C-alpha positions as CSV (number, residue, x, y, z in Angstrom):
1,M,24.8,-21.5,19.1
2,K,23.9,-23.6,16.0
3,I,20.2,-23.1,16.6
4,Q,20.7,-19.3,16.8
5,N,22.6,-19.4,13.4
6,I,19.8,-21.4,11.8
7,V,17.2,-19.0,13.1
8,V,19.1,-16.0,11.8
9,T,19.7,-17.6,8.5
10,A,16.0,-18.4,8.1
11,I,14.7,-15.0,9.2
12,A,17.2,-12.7,7.3
13,P,15.6,-13.2,3.9
14,V,12.1,-12.5,5.2
15,L,13.3,-9.3,6.9
16,S,15.0,-8.1,3.8
17,L,11.7,-8.5,1.9
18,F,9.8,-6.6,4.6
19,A,12.3,-3.7,4.1
20,F,11.8,-3.8,0.3
21,F,8.0,-3.7,0.4
22,T,7.4,-1.3,3.4
23,P,7.7,2.4,2.5
24,S,9.7,4.6,4.6
25,V,8.1,6.4,7.5
26,D,8.7,9.7,5.8
27,A,6.0,9.0,3.2
28,Q,4.3,12.3,2.4
29,R,0.8,13.2,1.2
30,L,0.4,14.2,-2.4
31,S,-1.9,17.1,-1.7
32,D,-2.9,17.8,-5.2
33,C,-4.0,14.3,-6.0
34,S,-7.3,13.2,-4.4
35,V,-8.1,9.6,-5.4
36,Q,-11.6,8.1,-5.4
37,I,-11.9,4.4,-4.7
38,V,-13.9,2.8,-7.6
39,G,-15.7,-0.5,-8.0
40,R,-19.0,-2.0,-9.3
41,E,-21.2,-0.7,-6.5
42,R,-20.9,2.3,-4.2
43,G,-20.2,1.2,-0.6
44,T,-18.6,-2.1,-1.5
45,R,-15.6,-3.1,0.5
46,V,-12.1,-2.8,-1.0
47,N,-9.3,-4.5,0.9
48,L,-6.4,-2.3,2.1
49,R,-3.3,-4.4,2.2
50,E,-0.1,-4.4,4.2
51,G,2.0,-4.9,1.0
52,A,1.8,-4.6,-2.7
53,G,-0.1,-7.9,-3.6
54,T,-3.0,-10.1,-2.7
55,E,-0.7,-12.4,-0.7
56,Y,-0.4,-9.7,2.0
57,R,-2.7,-9.4,5.0
58,S,-5.7,-7.1,4.8
59,P,-6.2,-5.7,8.3
60,S,-8.7,-3.1,7.1
61,Y,-10.8,-2.0,4.2
62,L,-12.2,1.1,2.5
63,L,-15.4,1.6,0.7
64,V,-16.1,2.3,-3.0
65,G,-16.8,6.0,-3.3
66,Q,-14.4,7.1,-0.5
67,Y,-11.5,9.4,-1.2
68,V,-7.9,8.7,-0.3
69,T,-4.5,10.4,-0.9
70,M,-1.6,8.9,-2.8
71,L,1.6,9.2,-0.8
72,N,5.0,10.3,-2.0
73,N,8.5,9.3,-1.0
74,A,11.1,11.9,0.1
75,S,12.0,12.7,-3.5
76,G,8.4,13.5,-4.4
77,R,7.6,10.4,-6.4
78,R,4.5,8.3,-5.8
79,I,5.1,5.2,-3.8
80,S,4.1,2.3,-6.0
81,R,5.1,-1.3,-6.6
82,E,4.4,-3.9,-9.3
83,D,3.3,-7.3,-8.1
84,S,4.1,-10.7,-9.6
85,E,1.0,-10.6,-11.8
86,G,1.9,-7.2,-13.3
87,Y,-0.6,-5.1,-11.3
88,T,0.6,-1.7,-10.0
89,W,-0.2,-1.0,-6.3
90,Y,-0.1,2.5,-4.7
91,Y,0.6,3.3,-1.0
92,I,-2.3,5.5,0.1
93,E,-3.7,7.2,3.2
94,Y,-7.3,7.5,4.3
95,E,-7.0,10.9,5.9
96,P,-10.0,10.9,8.3
97,S,-8.4,8.0,10.3
98,G,-4.8,8.2,9.2
99,T,-5.0,4.6,8.0
100,R,-2.3,3.7,5.4
101,G,-1.9,0.7,3.1
102,W,-1.7,-0.6,-0.4
103,L,-4.4,-0.5,-3.0
104,R,-4.3,-1.9,-6.6
105,D,-4.5,0.8,-9.3
106,D,-7.7,-0.6,-10.9
107,F,-9.5,0.4,-7.7
108,L,-8.2,4.0,-7.9
109,A,-9.5,6.9,-10.0
110,P,-7.0,9.8,-9.6
111,Q,-8.4,13.3,-9.8
112,C,-5.1,15.2,-9.9
113,S,-4.8,18.8,-10.8
């Protein structure tokens, strides 16, 4: 019983952080805002992260020059977070594959109408 309490006590803070940084499943596309991934050289890889910060895993990547869609929450606001270094990250979707993840704002060039 003591081990179970210790495990629960150790895991609870981690789970609460996961809930804070993971957007709800009802994230919606912002159809009027196509966003191009920018960088120094077209075709260069840009890491797509599981959370808003470089400390999160990067299970996939996108390429400079590709277009993604910024996602909204249920109230219509863009899903974004600020990391510990002051960078803003946006939750995006690469529509051809349906891949979703976080990209830092300095890699995004919004072309919103």
